[in-house]
C-alpha positions as CSV (number, residue, x, y, z in Angstrom):
1,M,0.8,-10.6,21.5
2,P,-0.2,-13.5,19.3
3,S,0.8,-17.0,20.3
4,P,3.6,-18.4,18.1
5,E,1.3,-20.8,16.3
6,N,-1.1,-17.9,15.4
7,A,1.4,-15.2,14.7
8,A,1.7,-15.7,11.0
9,S,-2.0,-16.0,10.4
10,E,-2.7,-12.9,12.5
11,A,-0.1,-11.0,10.5
12,E,-1.7,-12.1,7.3
13,A,-5.1,-11.1,8.5
14,L,-3.8,-7.6,9.4
15,I,-2.4,-7.1,5.9
16,R,-5.6,-8.3,4.4
17,R,-7.6,-5.8,6.5
18,Y,-5.2,-3.1,5.4
19,Y,-6.0,-3.8,1.7
20,D,-9.7,-4.3,2.4
21,T,-9.9,-0.8,3.9
22,F,-8.0,0.5,0.9
23,N,-10.4,-1.0,-1.5
24,R,-13.4,0.3,0.5
25,G,-11.9,3.8,0.5
26,D,-12.1,3.8,4.3
27,R,-8.9,5.8,4.9
28,E,-9.5,6.3,8.7
29,A,-9.8,2.5,9.2
30,M,-6.7,2.0,7.1
31,L,-4.7,4.6,9.1
32,A,-5.9,3.0,12.4
33,L,-3.9,-0.2,11.3
34,L,-0.7,1.8,11.3
35,A,1.6,2.6,14.2
36,G,1.8,6.3,15.0
37,D,5.4,6.4,13.8
38,V,4.9,4.2,10.8
39,V,7.7,4.4,8.2
40,H,6.5,4.5,4.6
41,D,9.0,3.8,1.8
42,I,7.4,5.3,-1.3
43,N,8.3,3.6,-4.7
44,H,10.7,5.9,-6.6
45,G,10.3,8.5,-3.8
46,E,11.1,9.5,-0.3
47,T,10.7,7.7,3.0
48,E,8.1,9.4,5.2
49,T,7.5,8.8,8.9
50,G,4.3,9.1,10.9
51,R,0.6,8.5,10.5
52,D,0.0,12.1,9.5
53,A,2.5,11.9,6.7
54,F,0.8,8.7,5.5
55,R,-2.6,10.5,5.6
56,R,-1.3,13.3,3.4
57,F,0.2,10.7,1.0
58,L,-3.2,9.0,0.8
59,E,-5.0,12.4,0.2
60,R,-2.6,13.2,-2.6
61,M,-3.0,9.7,-4.2
62,D,-6.8,9.8,-3.9
63,G,-6.8,13.1,-5.7
64,A,-4.8,11.8,-8.7
65,Y,-5.7,8.1,-8.9
66,A,-8.6,5.8,-8.5
67,E,-7.2,2.4,-7.6
68,K,-8.3,-1.0,-6.3
69,V,-6.2,-4.0,-5.2
70,D,-6.9,-7.3,-7.1
71,D,-5.5,-10.8,-6.9
72,L,-4.0,-10.2,-3.4
73,V,-1.6,-12.8,-2.0
74,V,-0.2,-12.4,1.5
75,M,2.7,-14.2,3.2
76,A,4.1,-13.7,6.7
77,T,7.1,-14.9,8.7
78,P,6.3,-17.6,11.3
79,D,6.8,-15.0,14.1
80,G,4.4,-12.5,12.5
81,A,7.0,-9.7,12.6
82,R,7.2,-9.3,8.8
83,A,4.8,-9.8,5.9
84,A,4.7,-9.5,2.2
85,A,2.0,-9.0,-0.3
86,E,1.8,-9.3,-4.1
87,F,-1.1,-8.0,-6.0
88,F,-2.3,-6.0,-9.0
89,I,-3.5,-2.4,-8.8
90,D,-6.3,-1.7,-11.2
91,G,-6.4,2.1,-11.6
92,K,-7.2,5.2,-13.5
93,Y,-4.9,8.2,-13.6
94,L,-7.3,11.1,-13.0
95,K,-5.3,14.2,-12.2
96,T,-1.7,15.0,-13.2
97,D,0.6,14.2,-10.3
98,T,3.8,16.3,-9.7
99,G,6.6,15.4,-12.0
100,L,4.5,12.9,-14.0
101,P,2.9,13.0,-17.5
102,E,-0.5,14.6,-18.0
103,A,-3.5,12.6,-16.7
104,T,-6.4,12.0,-19.0
105,G,-8.2,9.2,-17.2
106,Q,-5.8,6.5,-18.5
107,A,-6.4,3.0,-17.2
108,Y,-3.6,0.8,-15.9
109,R,-3.0,-2.6,-14.3
110,L,0.3,-2.9,-12.3
111,R,1.9,-5.8,-10.5
112,V,2.9,-4.5,-7.0
113,G,5.1,-6.0,-4.2
114,A,4.7,-4.7,-0.7
115,F,6.7,-5.5,2.4
116,F,5.7,-4.9,6.0
117,E,7.2,-4.8,9.5
118,L,4.6,-5.5,12.2
119,S,4.5,-5.2,16.0
120,G,1.8,-5.0,18.6
121,G,-0.9,-5.7,16.1
122,L,0.0,-2.6,14.0
123,I,1.9,-2.0,10.8
124,R,5.2,-0.3,11.6
125,R,6.7,-0.1,8.1
126,V,5.3,-0.2,4.6
127,T,7.6,-0.5,1.5
128,N,6.0,-0.7,-1.9
129,Y,7.5,-1.6,-5.3
130,Y,6.1,-1.5,-8.8
131,N,7.5,-1.0,-12.3
132,L,7.3,2.7,-13.0
133,A,8.4,2.2,-16.6
134,D,5.5,-0.2,-17.1
135,W,3.1,2.3,-15.6
136,L,4.4,5.1,-17.9
137,R,4.0,2.8,-20.9
138,Q,0.4,1.9,-19.9
139,I,-0.6,5.6,-19.6
140,G,1.0,6.4,-22.9
141,A,3.9,8.4,-21.8
């Protein structure tokens, strides 16, 4: 367990590693940062639980989108139990996703907010928010 004076910086480092693994496409390293029973609140969607569900989510997303995180800013509570990130997603919509408009390789740049619960050096909850109407406008829907 991190010392109180290091808790926030260790939490911030964990979130930065999470996004670094995302940008590198290293899904196994990304999943290793999650608790086995991680809770994932999907923007405009369901809440899923477990690392296996998160893996399936990543596989679906990787099949339909090519995305990179840019301009990442991370903040954490002093005790390191919660963290937040704001960033932009630079992406391309490659394959039509269920219930969404047709994909034709449209590029987009979205502002995203993410919130995390952390414990034992792992991410226990991930909640993401972005403006779906803005994304739809950018892809020409």
